[in-house]
LODO-428225 format. One record per residue: residue number from 1; z, y, x of N, C-alpha, C, O in turn. Coordinates in steps of 0.05 Angstrom, whole numbers, padded with zeros to 5 digits, always signed. Layout:
BEGIN
<NUM; <Z; Y; X>; <Z; Y; X>; <Z; Y; X>; <Z; Y; X>>
...
END
This chain:
BEGIN
<1; <+00404; +00152; +00320>; <+00381; +00156; +00302>; <+00355; +00159; +00318>; <+00334; +00150; +00310>>
<2; <+00357; +00173; +00340>; <+00334; +00177; +00357>; <+00322; +00151; +00366>; <+00298; +00147; +00367>>
<3; <+00340; +00132; +00374>; <+00331; +00106; +00384>; <+00318; +00090; +00362>; <+00297; +00078; +00366>>
<4; <+00329; +00091; +00338>; <+00317; +00076; +00315>; <+00291; +00088; +00307>; <+00272; +00074; +00300>>
<5; <+00289; +00115; +00308>; <+00263; +00128; +00301>; <+00242; +00120; +00321>; <+00219; +00115; +00314>>
<6; <+00249; +00120; +00347>; <+00230; +00113; +00368>; <+00222; +00083; +00365>; <+00198; +00076; +00368>>
<7; <+00241; +00066; +00359>; <+00235; +00038; +00356>; <+00216; +00034; +00332>; <+00197; +00018; +00334>>
<8; <+00221; +00048; +00310>; <+00203; +00046; +00287>; <+00175; +00055; +00294>; <+00156; +00041; +00288>>
<9; <+00173; +00078; +00308>; <+00146; +00088; +00315>; <+00132; +00069; +00333>; <+00108; +00064; +00330>>
<10; <+00146; +00058; +00353>; <+00133; +00039; +00372>; <+00125; +00013; +00358>; <+00105; +00001; +00365>>
<11; <+00142; +00004; +00340>; <+00136; -00021; +00326>; <+00110; -00018; +00309>; <+00093; -00035; +00309>>
<12; <+00109; +00005; +00295>; <+00084; +00010; +00279>; <+00060; +00013; +00297>; <+00039; +00002; +00292>>
<13; <+00063; +00028; +00319>; <+00041; +00033; +00337>; <+00031; +00007; +00350>; <+00007; +00002; +00352>>
<14; <+00050; -00010; +00358>; <+00042; -00036; +00370>; <+00027; -00053; +00350>; <+00007; -00066; +00357>>
<15; <+00036; -00054; +00325>; <+00022; -00070; +00305>; <-00006; -00058; +00299>; <-00025; -00073; +00296>>
<16; <-00008; -00032; +00298>; <-00034; -00019; +00294>; <-00053; -00026; +00317>; <-00076; -00033; +00312>>
<17; <-00044; -00024; +00341>; <-00061; -00030; +00364>; <-00069; -00060; +00365>; <-00092; -00066; +00371>>
<18; <-00050; -00077; +00358>; <-00055; -00106; +00359>; <-00076; -00114; +00338>; <-00092; -00132; +00343>>
<19; <-00077; -00100; +00316>; <-00096; -00107; +00294>; <-00120; -00089; +00294>; <-00137; -00091; +00276>>
<20; <-00123; -00071; +00313>; <-00147; -00054; +00315>; <-00149; -00034; +00292>; <-00171; -00027; +00283>>
<21; <-00127; -00024; +00283>; <-00126; -00005; +00261>; <-00138; +00021; +00271>; <-00134; +00030; +00293>>
<22; <-00154; +00034; +00254>; <-00166; +00060; +00261>; <-00154; +00083; +00245>; <-00158; +00106; +00252>>
<23; <-00140; +00076; +00223>; <-00127; +00097; +00207>; <-00102; +00086; +00194>; <-00101; +00063; +00184>>
<24; <-00081; +00102; +00195>; <-00055; +00095; +00183>; <-00050; +00114; +00160>; <-00051; +00139; +00164>>
<25; <-00045; +00103; +00136>; <-00039; +00120; +00113>; <-00010; +00115; +00106>; <-00003; +00093; +00097>>
<26; <+00007; +00134; +00111>; <+00036; +00131; +00107>; <+00045; +00142; +00080>; <+00033; +00160; +00069>>
<27; <+00066; +00129; +00070>; <+00078; +00138; +00045>; <+00108; +00132; +00046>; <+00118; +00118; +00064>>
<28; <+00123; +00143; +00027>; <+00151; +00138; +00026>; <+00168; +00158; +00041>; <+00157; +00179; +00050>>
<29; <+00193; +00152; +00044>; <+00212; +00170; +00057>; <+00205; +00178; +00086>; <+00211; +00200; +00094>>
<30; <+00192; +00160; +00100>; <+00185; +00166; +00128>; <+00167; +00189; +00132>; <+00167; +00202; +00153>>
<31; <+00150; +00196; +00112>; <+00132; +00218; +00115>; <+00147; +00245; +00115>; <+00136; +00265; +00123>>
<32; <+00172; +00245; +00107>; <+00188; +00269; +00108>; <+00204; +00272; +00134>; <+00220; +00290; +00137>>
<33; <+00201; +00252; +00152>; <+00214; +00253; +00177>; <+00195; +00264; +00198>; <+00178; +00250; +00208>>
<34; <+00198; +00290; +00206>; <+00179; +00302; +00224>; <+00179; +00289; +00252>; <+00158; +00288; +00265>>
<35; <+00202; +00279; +00260>; <+00203; +00266; +00287>; <+00187; +00240; +00286>; <+00171; +00234; +00305>>
<36; <+00190; +00224; +00266>; <+00176; +00199; +00263>; <+00146; +00204; +00261>; <+00130; +00191; +00275>>
<37; <+00138; +00223; +00245>; <+00110; +00229; +00242>; <+00098; +00239; +00268>; <+00075; +00231; +00275>>
<38; <+00112; +00256; +00283>; <+00103; +00266; +00309>; <+00099; +00243; +00329>; <+00079; +00242; +00343>>
<39; <+00118; +00225; +00330>; <+00117; +00202; +00348>; <+00093; +00184; +00341>; <+00079; +00175; +00359>>
<40; <+00090; +00178; +00315>; <+00067; +00161; +00307>; <+00041; +00175; +00314>; <+00023; +00161; +00324>>
<41; <+00039; +00200; +00309>; <+00014; +00214; +00315>; <+00009; +00214; +00345>; <-00014; +00210; +00354>>
<42; <+00030; +00218; +00362>; <+00027; +00218; +00391>; <+00019; +00190; +00401>; <+00002; +00187; +00418>>
<43; <+00033; +00169; +00391>; <+00027; +00142; +00400>; <-00001; +00132; +00392>; <-00013; +00116; +00405>>
<44; <-00011; +00143; +00370>; <-00037; +00134; +00360>; <-00060; +00152; +00370>; <-00083; +00146; +00364>>
<45; <-00053; +00174; +00383>; <-00074; +00193; +00392>; <-00097; +00179; +00407>; <-00092; +00165; +00426>>
<46; <-00121; +00184; +00397>; <-00144; +00173; +00410>; <-00151; +00145; +00401>; <-00172; +00134; +00407>>
<47; <-00132; +00132; +00386>; <-00137; +00104; +00377>; <-00138; +00102; +00347>; <-00155; +00088; +00336>>
<48; <-00120; +00115; +00334>; <-00119; +00115; +00304>; <-00108; +00141; +00294>; <-00094; +00156; +00307>>
<49; <-00116; +00147; +00269>; <-00110; +00172; +00256>; <-00087; +00168; +00237>; <-00086; +00147; +00223>>
<50; <-00068; +00186; +00236>; <-00045; +00185; +00218>; <-00049; +00204; +00195>; <-00053; +00228; +00199>>
<51; <-00048; +00194; +00170>; <-00050; +00211; +00146>; <-00028; +00202; +00127>; <-00014; +00182; +00131>>
<52; <-00025; +00218; +00106>; <-00006; +00210; +00085>; <-00021; +00205; +00059>; <-00043; +00215; +00055>>
<53; <-00008; +00191; +00041>; <-00021; +00187; +00014>; <-00024; +00213; +00000>; <-00041; +00216; -00018>>
<54; <-00007; +00233; +00006>; <-00009; +00260; -00006>; <-00037; +00271; -00002>; <-00049; +00283; -00020>>
<55; <-00049; +00266; +00022>; <-00076; +00276; +00028>; <-00097; +00263; +00010>; <-00119; +00273; +00007>>
<56; <-00090; +00239; -00001>; <-00109; +00224; -00018>; <-00103; +00228; -00047>; <-00115; +00215; -00064>>
<57; <-00084; +00246; -00054>; <-00078; +00251; -00082>; <-00056; +00235; -00094>; <-00051; +00237; -00118>>
<58; <-00043; +00218; -00078>; <-00020; +00202; -00088>; <+00005; +00212; -00075>; <+00008; +00209; -00051>>
<59; <+00024; +00224; -00090>; <+00048; +00234; -00078>; <+00063; +00211; -00063>; <+00067; +00189; -00074>>
<60; <+00070; +00217; -00038>; <+00083; +00196; -00021>; <+00108; +00184; -00034>; <+00113; +00161; -00030>>
<61; <+00122; +00200; -00049>; <+00146; +00190; -00062>; <+00141; +00174; -00087>; <+00159; +00162; -00098>>
<62; <+00116; +00173; -00096>; <+00109; +00158; -00120>; <+00094; +00132; -00114>; <+00084; +00119; -00133>>
<63; <+00093; +00123; -00089>; <+00077; +00100; -00082>; <+00085; +00075; -00097>; <+00068; +00060; -00106>>
<64; <+00111; +00071; -00101>; <+00120; +00047; -00116>; <+00112; +00048; -00145>; <+00103; +00028; -00156>>
<65; <+00114; +00071; -00157>; <+00106; +00073; -00185>; <+00076; +00067; -00188>; <+00068; +00053; -00207>>
<66; <+00059; +00078; -00170>; <+00031; +00072; -00172>; <+00025; +00043; -00166>; <+00008; +00031; -00179>>
<67; <+00039; +00031; -00146>; <+00035; +00003; -00140>; <+00042; -00015; -00163>; <+00027; -00034; -00169>>
<68; <+00065; -00010; -00176>; <+00072; -00027; -00198>; <+00054; -00023; -00222>; <+00048; -00042; -00237>>
<69; <+00044; +00001; -00227>; <+00025; +00005; -00248>; <-00001; -00010; -00243>; <-00012; -00023; -00261>>
<70; <-00010; -00010; -00218>; <-00034; -00025; -00211>; <-00030; -00055; -00213>; <-00047; -00069; -00224>>
<71; <-00007; -00065; -00204>; <-00002; -00094; -00206>; <+00001; -00102; -00235>; <-00009; -00124; -00243>>
<72; <+00013; -00085; -00252>; <+00015; -00091; -00280>; <-00013; -00092; -00293>; <-00019; -00110; -00309>>
<73; <-00030; -00073; -00286>; <-00057; -00073; -00297>; <-00072; -00098; -00288>; <-00086; -00111; -00305>>
<74; <-00070; -00105; -00263>; <-00084; -00129; -00253>; <-00074; -00154; -00268>; <-00090; -00170; -00277>>
<75; <-00048; -00157; -00271>; <-00036; -00180; -00285>; <-00045; -00181; -00314>; <-00053; -00202; -00324>>
<76; <-00045; -00158; -00328>; <-00053; -00157; -00356>; <-00082; -00166; -00359>; <-00089; -00179; -00380>>
<77; <-00099; -00160; -00340>; <-00127; -00168; -00341>; <-00133; -00195; -00328>; <-00156; -00202; -00324>>
<78; <-00112; -00209; -00320>; <-00115; -00236; -00309>; <-00127; -00236; -00281>; <-00139; -00256; -00272>>
<79; <-00123; -00214; -00267>; <-00134; -00212; -00240>; <-00112; -00215; -00219>; <-00089; -00207; -00224>>
<80; <-00119; -00227; -00196>; <-00098; -00231; -00176>; <-00088; -00205; -00163>; <-00104; -00187; -00157>>
<81; <-00062; -00203; -00160>; <-00050; -00181; -00146>; <-00043; -00188; -00117>; <-00036; -00171; -00102>>
<82; <-00046; -00213; -00111>; <-00042; -00223; -00083>; <-00067; -00238; -00076>; <-00075; -00258; -00088>>
<83; <-00080; -00229; -00055>; <-00104; -00243; -00045>; <-00100; -00248; -00015>; <-00089; -00231; +00000>>
<84; <-00110; -00271; -00005>; <-00105; -00279; +00023>; <-00113; -00258; +00043>; <-00099; -00254; +00063>>
<85; <-00135; -00244; +00039>; <-00144; -00225; +00060>; <-00126; -00201; +00062>; <-00127; -00186; +00082>>
<86; <-00110; -00196; +00042>; <-00092; -00172; +00042>; <-00063; -00180; +00048>; <-00050; -00168; +00064>>
<87; <-00054; -00201; +00034>; <-00025; -00209; +00036>; <-00019; -00232; +00055>; <+00004; -00236; +00062>>
<88; <-00040; -00247; +00062>; <-00036; -00271; +00078>; <-00028; -00295; +00060>; <-00021; -00316; +00071>>
<89; <-00028; -00292; +00034>; <-00022; -00313; +00016>; <-00042; -00336; +00020>; <-00064; -00332; +00029>>
<90; <-00033; -00360; +00013>; <-00051; -00383; +00016>; <-00073; -00384; -00004>; <-00094; -00397; +00000>>
<91; <-00069; -00370; -00027>; <-00090; -00369; -00048>; <-00086; -00343; -00064>; <-00064; -00331; -00064>>
<92; <-00107; -00335; -00078>; <-00105; -00312; -00096>; <-00087; -00320; -00119>; <-00089; -00342; -00129>>
<93; <-00070; -00301; -00128>; <-00052; -00307; -00150>; <-00047; -00282; -00167>; <-00044; -00260; -00157>>
<94; <-00046; -00287; -00194>; <-00038; -00266; -00212>; <-00008; -00264; -00209>; <+00006; -00284; -00209>>
<95; <+00002; -00240; -00206>; <+00031; -00236; -00202>; <+00045; -00230; -00228>; <+00037; -00213; -00244>>
<96; <+00066; -00245; -00233>; <+00082; -00240; -00257>; <+00069; -00252; -00281>; <+00048; -00265; -00280>>
<97; <+00082; -00248; -00304>; <+00071; -00257; -00329>; <+00078; -00238; -00351>; <+00097; -00222; -00349>>
<98; <+00063; -00239; -00373>; <+00068; -00222; -00396>; <+00080; -00240; -00417>; <+00070; -00262; -00422>>
<99; <+00101; -00231; -00430>; <+00114; -00245; -00451>; <+00113; -00228; -00476>; <+00132; -00213; -00481>>
<100; <+00092; -00229; -00491>; <+00090; -00211; -00515>; <+00108; -00220; -00537>; <+00116; -00244; -00539>>
<101; <+00115; -00202; -00555>; <+00132; -00208; -00578>; <+00115; -00219; -00600>; <+00125; -00232; -00619>>
<102; <+00089; -00213; -00599>; <+00070; -00223; -00620>; <+00051; -00242; -00607>; <+00057; -00255; -00587>>
<103; <+00027; -00244; -00620>; <+00007; -00263; -00609>; <+00000; -00255; -00580>; <-00003; -00231; -00573>>
<104; <-00004; -00275; -00563>; <-00011; -00270; -00535>; <-00039; -00260; -00532>; <-00056; -00265; -00549>>
<105; <-00044; -00244; -00511>; <-00070; -00235; -00505>; <-00088; -00259; -00498>; <-00080; -00275; -00482>>
<106; <-00111; -00260; -00510>; <-00128; -00284; -00506>; <-00156; -00275; -00496>; <-00175; -00290; -00499>>
<107; <-00157; -00252; -00484>; <-00183; -00243; -00473>; <-00191; -00257; -00448>; <-00176; -00274; -00438>>
<108; <-00213; -00249; -00437>; <-00222; -00260; -00412>; <-00216; -00240; -00390>; <-00214; -00216; -00395>>
<109; <-00213; -00249; -00365>; <-00206; -00231; -00343>; <-00228; -00209; -00340>; <-00252; -00215; -00344>>
<110; <-00220; -00186; -00333>; <-00238; -00164; -00328>; <-00250; -00167; -00301>; <-00241; -00183; -00284>>
<111; <-00271; -00151; -00295>; <-00282; -00151; -00268>; <-00262; -00137; -00250>; <-00249; -00118; -00258>>
<112; <-00259; -00147; -00225>; <-00240; -00134; -00207>; <-00248; -00105; -00202>; <-00272; -00099; -00200>>
<113; <-00229; -00087; -00200>; <-00235; -00059; -00194>; <-00247; -00056; -00166>; <-00240; -00071; -00148>>
<114; <-00265; -00038; -00163>; <-00277; -00032; -00137>; <-00265; -00008; -00123>; <-00266; -00005; -00099>>
<115; <-00252; +00010; -00140>; <-00239; +00033; -00129>; <-00218; +00043; -00149>; <-00219; +00036; -00172>>
<116; <-00200; +00059; -00139>; <-00179; +00070; -00155>; <-00181; +00101; -00154>; <-00181; +00112; -00132>>
<117; <-00182; +00113; -00177>; <-00184; +00142; -00178>; <-00158; +00152; -00191>; <-00151; +00144; -00213>>
<118; <-00145; +00170; -00177>; <-00120; +00182; -00187>; <-00127; +00208; -00200>; <-00138; +00226; -00186>>
<119; <-00120; +00212; -00225>; <-00125; +00236; -00239>; <-00099; +00251; -00243>; <-00081; +00240; -00257>>
<120; <-00095; +00274; -00231>; <-00069; +00288; -00233>; <-00064; +00298; -00261>; <-00043; +00310; -00267>>
END
């Protein structure tokens, strides 16, 4: 386990360094691994800062629920959930589709969100 933890930390650190990352915001099960967090913090010292989504008001264990809620909202409003600058996709695309039981939504796409505020 120690070898896998070190490999994970170094893989993340190498990618961060390669892409000039200045801040890492971690979520999920890994944030509960004190050895992994310590290694990431040590490997990034002086180059990038390690934080968790908890510090930003999003529980680390709830990241998928928040992500799917956001993707659903974007799809409902006809906005792309995949954009080339974020995902590397070849084009922006609305993810998924809505299949209503009644008349389909016929509105126009909303303006893209500029920020996300989490209200506890």
